[in-house]
C-alpha positions in Angstrom: 0.0 0.0 0.0 1.0 3.7 -0.3 2.5 5.4 2.7 0.1 6.8 5.3 -1.3 10.3 4.3 0.4 13.5 5.3 1.1 17.1 4.4 1.8 17.9 0.8 3.8 21.0 1.7 7.4 21.2 0.5 9.9 19.6 2.8 11.5 22.9 3.6 8.2 24.3 4.8 7.5 21.2 6.9 11.0 21.6 8.4 10.3 25.2 9.2 7.0 24.3 10.9 8.7 21.5 12.9 11.5 23.9 14.2 9.2 26.9 14.9 5.9 25.3 15.8 6.5 21.6 16.5 3.5 20.8 18.7 1.0 22.7 16.5 2.5 20.9 13.5 2.0 17.5 15.0 -1.5 18.4 16.3 -2.5 19.5 12.8 -1.1 16.3 11.3 -3.1 14.2 13.7 -6.3 16.2 13.1 -6.1 16.1 9.4 -4.5 12.7 8.6 -5.3 10.4 11.6 -3.1 8.6 14.1 -0.6 7.2 11.5 0.8 9.9 9.2 3.8 10.8 7.1 5.9 14.0 7.2 8.9 15.0 5.2 11.9 17.2 6.3 15.0 18.5 4.7 18.0 16.1 5.0 15.8 13.6 6.9 13.4 12.6 4.2 10.0 11.0 4.9 9.1 9.6 8.3 6.0 7.8 9.4 4.6 8.8 12.9 2.5 6.5 15.1 0.4 7.6 18.0 -1.7 4.7 19.4 -0.2 2.3 21.9 -0.6 -0.7 19.6 1.3 1.2 16.8 4.1 2.2 19.1 4.3 -1.4 20.4 4.9 -2.6 16.9 7.8 -0.2 16.5 9.4 -1.1 19.9 9.2 -4.9 19.7 10.4 -5.2 16.1 13.6 -7.2 15.9 16.7 -4.9 16.3 18.4 -6.9 13.5 16.4 -5.1 10.9 14.8 -2.1 12.6 17.7 0.2 13.5 17.6 3.2 15.8 21.3 3.9 15.5 21.1 4.8 11.8 17.9 6.8 12.5 19.9 8.9 15.0 22.7 9.7 12.6 21.8 13.4 12.4 23.4 13.9 15.9 26.6 12.0 15.0 28.7 15.2 14.7 27.8 16.0 18.3 28.0 12.7 20.2 30.4 10.8 18.0 30.2 7.7 15.7 30.9 5.3 18.6 28.0 6.5 20.7 25.6 3.9 22.1 22.8 6.0 20.5 24.3 5.4 17.0 25.2 1.8 17.2 23.0 -1.2 16.2 22.8 -4.9 16.7 25.8 -6.6 18.3 27.9 -3.4 18.7 25.0 -1.6 20.4 24.4 -4.6 22.7 28.1 -4.7 23.8 28.3 -1.0 24.7 25.0 -1.1 26.4 26.1 -4.0 28.6 29.3 -2.1 29.6 27.3 1.1 30.4 24.7 -0.7 32.5 27.1 -1.3 35.4 28.0 2.3 36.3 24.5 3.6 35.5 22.6 1.1 37.6 19.9 2.7 39.8 21.5 1.4 43.0 24.8 3.1 42.1 23.0 6.4 41.3 21.7 6.5 44.9 25.3 7.0 46.1 25.0 10.5 44.6 21.9 11.7 46.5 23.7 14.1 48.8 25.7 15.4 45.8 22.5 16.3 44.0 20.9 18.0 47.0 24.1 19.9 47.8 24.3 21.1 44.1 20.7 22.3 44.3 21.2 24.2 47.6 24.4 25.8 46.3 22.7 27.1 43.1 19.9 28.9 45.1 21.9 29.9 48.3 21.8 33.6 47.5 18.3 34.0 46.3 16.0 36.4 48.1 12.4 37.4 48.2 11.4 39.7 45.3 14.0 38.5 42.9 13.0 37.0 39.5 14.9 34.0 38.3 14.8 31.8 35.2 14.1 28.3 36.2 15.7 27.0 33.0 19.0 28.8 33.9 19.2 27.4 37.4 18.1 23.9 36.4 20.8 23.9 33.8 23.3 25.0 36.4 22.2 22.3 38.8 22.1 19.6 36.1 25.5 20.7 34.8 27.0 20.3 38.3 25.4 16.9 38.8 26.6 15.6 35.4 30.1 17.0 35.9 30.3 15.3 39.4 28.5 12.1 38.7 29.4 11.4 35.1 32.7 13.3 34.5 34.0 12.9 38.0 35.0 16.6 38.6 35.2 17.0 42.4 36.5 20.5 42.8 33.9 23.2 42.4 36.6 25.7 41.2 37.2 23.5 38.1 33.5 23.4 37.2 32.8 26.7 35.6 35.3 26.3 32.7 34.3 22.7 32.1 30.6 23.5 32.2 31.0 26.5 29.8 33.0 24.4 27.3 30.7 21.4 27.2 27.5 23.5 27.2 28.7 25.8 24.5 29.5 22.8 22.3 26.0 21.4 22.7 24.2 24.8 22.2 26.4 25.4 19.1 24.7 22.3 17.4 21.7 24.4 16.5 18.5 23.1 14.8 19.8 24.3 11.4 22.9 22.1 11.8 20.7 19.3 13.1 18.6 19.0 10.0 20.7 20.6 7.2 24.0 18.8 6.7 25.6 21.4 4.4 25.4 23.9 7.3 27.8 21.6 9.3 30.7 22.5 7.0 33.6 24.3 8.6 33.8 27.5 6.6 35.8 29.3 9.3 35.3 30.4 12.9 32.3 32.6 12.1 30.3 30.0 10.2 27.8 27.8 12.2 29.7 24.6 11.3 33.1 26.2 12.1 32.0 27.5 15.4 30.6 24.1 16.4 33.8 22.3 15.2 36.0 24.5 17.3 33.9 24.2 20.4 33.8 20.4 20.0 37.6 20.3 19.7 38.0 22.1 23.0 35.8 19.5 24.7 37.6 16.6 23.0 41.1 17.7 24.0 40.0 18.1 27.6 38.0 14.9 27.9 40.6 12.7 26.1 43.2 14.2 28.4 41.1 13.2 31.5 40.7 9.6 30.1 44.5 9.3 29.6 45.2 10.6 33.1 42.9 8.1 34.7 44.4 5.3 32.7 47.8 6.2 34.1 46.6 6.6 37.6 43.5 4.4 38.1 41.6 4.9 41.3 39.1 2.2 42.2 37.6 4.4 45.0 36.1 6.8 42.5 32.4 6.3 41.8 31.9 8.6 38.8 30.9 7.0 35.4 34.0 8.1 33.5 36.3 6.4 36.0 34.1 3.3 35.9 34.4 3.1 32.1 38.1 3.5 32.2 38.4 0.6 34.7 35.6 -1.5 33.1 36.6 -5.1 32.8 33.4 -6.9 31.8 33.8 -10.6 31.5 34.1 -11.5 27.8 33.8 -7.9 26.6 36.5 -5.9 24.8 37.3 -2.8 26.8 36.2 0.6 25.5 38.8 2.6 23.7 39.5 6.2 24.6 37.4 7.5 21.7 34.6 5.1 22.6 34.6 6.4 26.2 34.6 10.0 25.0 31.5 9.3 22.8 29.6 7.6 25.6 30.3 10.4 28.1 29.3 13.1 25.7 26.1 11.1 24.9 25.2 10.9 28.6 25.7 14.6 28.9 23.6 15.4 25.8 20.9 12.9 26.7 20.7 13.8 30.4 21.6 17.5 30.9 19.2 19.2 28.5 16.3 16.9 28.9 16.4 16.8 32.7 16.8 20.5 33.1 14.0 21.2 30.6 11.6 18.8 32.4 12.4 20.4 35.8 11.7 23.8 34.3 8.4 22.6 33.0 7.6 21.1 36.4 8.1 24.4 38.2 6.1 26.3 35.6 3.2 23.9 35.6 3.1 23.7 39.4 2.9 27.5 39.8 0.1 27.6 37.2 -1.8 24.9 39.2 -1.9 26.1 42.8 -3.9 23.2 44.3 -1.3 20.7 42.9 1.5 22.9 44.3 0.0 23.1 47.7 -0.5 19.3 47.9 3.1 18.8 47.0 4.4 21.3 49.5 2.4 19.6 52.2 4.0 16.3 51.4 7.6 17.7 51.3 7.1 19.5 54.6 6.6 16.2 56.4 10.3 15.5 56.0 11.5 18.5 57.9 14.5 20.8 57.3 17.2 18.3 56.3 15.5 15.3 54.6 17.4 12.1 53.7 17.7 11.7 49.9 16.1 8.3 50.0 13.1 9.7 51.9 12.7 12.6 49.4 13.0 10.3 46.4 10.3 8.0 47.8 7.6 10.7 48.3 4.7 9.3 46.1 3.2 12.6 45.1 6.6 14.1 44.2 7.2 11.1 42.0 3.8 11.6 40.4 4.5 15.3 39.7 7.7 14.4 38.0 6.0 11.8 35.8 3.2 14.2 34.9 5.7 16.9 34.0 7.4 14.3 31.7 4.1 13.5 30.2 2.6 17.0 29.9 5.7 18.8 28.6 7.3 16.1 26.5 10.7 17.8 26.0 11.6 15.4 23.1 8.5 15.0 20.9 9.5 11.9 18.9 11.8 9.0 18.7 13.1 7.3 15.5 13.7 3.9 14.0 14.6 2.8 10.5 13.9 -0.5 8.7 17.1 -1.7 7.0 16.5 -5.2 5.6 12.9 -5.6 4.8 9.7 -3.5 4.9 8.1 -3.0 8.3 4.4 -3.9 8.3 2.7 -1.1 10.3 -1.0 -0.7 10.7 -1.6 -2.1 7.2 1.2 -0.1 5.5 4.6 -1.5 4.4 7.3 1.0 5.4 10.3 0.5 3.1 13.9 0.2 4.2 15.7 3.5 4.7 12.6 5.4 5.8 12.1 6.6 9.4 9.4 5.4 11.7 8.7 7.4 14.8 6.8 6.8 17.9 5.3 10.2 18.4 5.9 10.7 22.1 4.1 14.1 22.3 0.9 12.9 20.7 1.0 9.6 22.6 1.2 11.5 25.9 -1.8 13.6 24.9 -4.0 10.8 23.6 -7.4 11.4 25.3 -8.2 7.7 25.1 -5.2 7.0 27.4 -5.1 10.3 29.4 -8.5 11.8 29.9 -8.3 15.6 29.9 -4.8 15.4 28.5 -4.1 19.2 28.6 -4.7 19.4 32.4 -1.8 19.0 34.8 -3.0 16.1 37.0 -0.2 14.2 38.8 -2.7 12.0 40.6 -3.3 10.1 37.3 0.1 8.4 38.1 -1.1 7.4 41.5 -4.4 6.0 40.2 -3.1 3.6 37.6 0.0 2.3 35.9 0.7 3.0 32.2 2.3 0.6 29.8 5.6 1.4 28.1 3.7 2.1 24.9 1.5 4.7 26.6 4.1 6.5 28.8 7.5 6.7 27.1 9.5 9.8 28.1 12.8 7.9 27.9 12.0 6.0 24.7 11.4 2.2 24.8 12.3 -1.3 23.9 15.9 -2.2 23.7 16.8 1.5 23.2 15.3 2.9 26.4 17.6 5.7 27.8 20.4 4.3 29.9 20.4 7.5 32.0 16.8 7.0 33.1 17.7 6.1 36.7 19.9 9.1 37.2 17.3 11.4 35.6 14.4 10.2 37.7 16.5 10.4 40.9 17.8 13.9 40.1 14.4 15.3 39.2 12.8 14.2 42.5 15.7 15.5 44.6 16.2 18.8 42.8 12.5 19.6 42.8 12.0 18.6 46.4 15.0 20.5 47.6 14.1 23.7 45.9 10.5 23.7 47.1 11.6 22.8 50.7 13.8 25.9 50.6 12.0 28.6 48.7 8.5 29.7 47.7 7.7 31.3 44.3 4.9 33.0 42.4 4.3 33.4 38.6 3.7 36.8 37.2 1.3 35.3 34.6 -1.3 32.6 35.2 -0.5 31.1 31.8 2.2 28.6 31.1 4.6 29.9 28.4 4.4 28.2 24.9 7.0 25.6 23.8 10.2 26.8 22.2 12.7 24.4 20.5 16.1 25.1 22.1 18.8 22.9 20.6 17.2 19.5 20.6 14.6 19.9 23.4 11.4 21.9 24.0 11.5 24.5 26.8 9.2 27.3 28.0 9.6 30.3 25.7 10.1 32.6 28.8 12.7 30.3 30.4 10.4 29.4 33.2 10.6 32.8 34.9 9.3 32.9 38.5 9.5 35.4 41.4 10.8 34.4 44.8 8.3 35.2 47.5 9.9 33.6 50.6 12.9 31.7 51.9 11.9 29.1 54.4 13.5 28.9 57.8 14.8 25.6 59.0 12.4 23.4 60.9 13.2 20.4 63.0 12.1 17.2 61.5 9.1 15.6 63.3 9.7 12.0 64.6 9.0 9.4 62.0 6.0 7.2 62.6 5.6 3.6 61.4 2.9 4.8 59.1 5.4 7.1 57.4 7.4 4.3 55.9 7.0 4.2 52.2 8.5 1.9 49.6 11.5 3.1 47.7 10.7 4.7 44.3 11.3 2.5 41.3 14.0 4.1 39.3 
C-alpha cells in the first residue's frame, strides 16, 4: 500500500514548521490525517509517525536486527560521535549497552543523593524574596554540576565553571539548522555555524581525552563517577572501550541527560505554579520530611514522583523517537514502510492521547497514583531495547532537585498562563525560560519524629 497520508507541503516548509511550531504541526497532522501519518523534512526525508499504543508497540518490539535506531539517530553523529551507544545497532549496540549498565545502575546512582541535593542548595543559596529567576537557567546550572560530578567525576567546584562552559557551549552550538541541514555543518571558518561548532567540539575533545589518559595512568578504584568506571571497566568477555569510545559515551550521557532533565524540571516548576492546588499538595508532602531530609526519603515521596511523571508527560521535551527498517519493509497498521525510511513513535501525541489520558491538557499528577501506564503509553525515555540508559539518574535527580528547591523557597508566577513551547537545541523548553518570582525563603524546621505509618516503599528508578 501507499504510505500513510500526510502534508503535501514542500519539505523545507515542513522543516520550518517543525522547528518553529513543533506541537502545532503534530496536532494538525493528527487532526487532518489520523493517528498514522507521514511527514517530510530536509535532510531527513520522509518519516511515518504513530500515536496509538498498539502502533508504538509494533515499533518497539520489532527485531533490532532489521529495525535500526542507531542509523535513525545519525543526524546527531557530529555532536555525540560515531561510537556513541545511541548510534550503534545490533551486536555493537548490545556490547556497549552491557558495559554502560554497570556504572549507570539505579543502586549506584543512589550514592550521589547528597551530591544532587548539595548542588541544588548551592545554586539557590543567595536567592532572596522579590527576585525574578529563570528556572531554566538554574536547572541547567544544577544539572551541569550533577553531570560533571556524577558522570565526568569533577570533584573541585573551582574547576566546574570552565568545564561547564565548554561542554554546554558545544551542545548549544549544534543548532536546529545544523541538526537538519547537513551542508550547514561544513567548517567554513570560525564565524560559520559549522566552524563555530567544530572549534567548540575540539576544546571538549582535547579536555576529555586528556582526562581519560590521566585516569588510565593513575587508576583509582575508589572513584564512583561514570568516567572512571568506564576507564576501569573489565566486563567478562567484553573488549574494553577505547579512549574514543569512552569519549563518545560520556558526551552522549551529557547530551541525553543534561538538556532533557533541566528542561523537564523547568516545565515542572512552571506547571506547578500555574496549578496552585497541585503545588499546595506537593508542598504539604515535602514539609513532612523536615528541614534536612534524607535523599532516599525525598525520592520515595509518592506525590513528588507523580508530579515528575506528569511533567514528563505534559511537557514532553523530546517530541518523537526514531527507528529505520534496513533489511525488509516494516508492516505497520496495514502499511509497508520501506527500508531506509524513518518510523517514529510520536511521544508528544502519545502523551496527549485522550483515550489514554482523559483531559490530557490538564496537569493532573494524581493520574500516576491511580493507575500504571504501559511502556507504549508512557515513554518519556523511549522504549524497547533502546530505552535511555540514564533514566535512573534522571528520575532520581528530578525528584531530589524539585523537592530540595520547594523545601527551601516559595515562588509566584507573574502570569497565570504557562509559556508556549520553544525548540532550544534538541529539546522543547518554555519560551520565557520558566521565569518565577521568589516570595519567601523558608526557615529551617526540626524534622518531626517518624511514625511507622510514614514508611514508604522506595521509588522505582
